C-alpha positions in Angstrom: 81.8 27.0 15.5 80.5 28.2 19.2 81.3 26.0 22.0 79.4 24.3 24.9 80.5 26.9 27.0 79.3 30.0 24.8 75.7 28.3 25.0 76.3 28.3 28.7 76.8 32.2 29.3 73.2 32.6 29.7 72.5 32.7 26.2 69.8 30.9 24.4 69.2 29.6 21.2 66.3 31.0 18.8 64.5 27.9 18.1 61.4 29.7 16.3 64.5 31.6 14.0 65.5 27.4 13.6 62.7 26.0 13.0 61.7 28.9 10.3 64.9 27.8 8.7 64.8 24.6 8.2 61.1 24.6 7.2 62.5 26.1 4.0 64.6 23.8 3.7 67.7 25.8 4.3 71.3 25.5 5.6 72.5 28.1 7.5 74.9 29.3 4.6 72.1 29.7 2.2 69.9 31.8 5.3 73.2 33.7 5.5 73.5 34.3 2.1 69.8 35.0 1.8 70.0 37.7 3.8 73.4 39.3 2.7 75.2 38.7 5.9 78.1 36.3 6.9 77.1 32.7 8.0 79.5 33.6 11.2 76.9 36.8 11.9 73.8 34.5 11.1 74.9 30.9 13.2 75.4 34.0 16.3 71.7 34.8 15.7 70.6 31.6 15.9 72.9 30.7 18.7 71.3 34.1 20.8 75.6 35.5 20.9 74.1 38.5 18.5 71.4 40.6 18.1 70.0 41.9 14.3 70.7 45.4 13.3 67.5 47.4 12.2 68.9 46.8 8.6 69.3 43.2 9.0 65.2 43.2 10.2 64.7 45.3 7.0 66.2 43.0 4.8 64.7 39.7 6.5 61.4 41.2 6.5 61.6 42.2 2.7 62.9 39.3 2.0 60.0 37.2 3.9 57.1 39.7 4.2 54.9 37.1 5.2 56.8 36.5 8.3 56.7 38.3 11.4 60.5 38.8 12.1 60.4 40.3 15.6 58.8 37.2 16.9 62.2 35.2 15.8 64.3 38.0 17.9 61.9 38.8 21.1 62.0 37.0 24.3 58.9 36.2 26.2 58.7 37.4 29.4 56.1 36.6 32.2 54.5 39.4 33.4 53.1 38.6 36.3 
């Protein structure tokens, strides 16, 4: 499990990804299994410590075709 110090390194939780998983009533472990990745990798994705590979994005899109998976992994930038 990640410590508070990891969270303070400037990484942000991916709230939309967490909400999606919870809406599907899945644990992190179940979501990892669905995406064919390790629990640790999935947890790192949720905490913003790792970014998905193209292969993982493709797997995610095939498992959840009605969801724009990019919204989980792209940051919202205010361009003023």
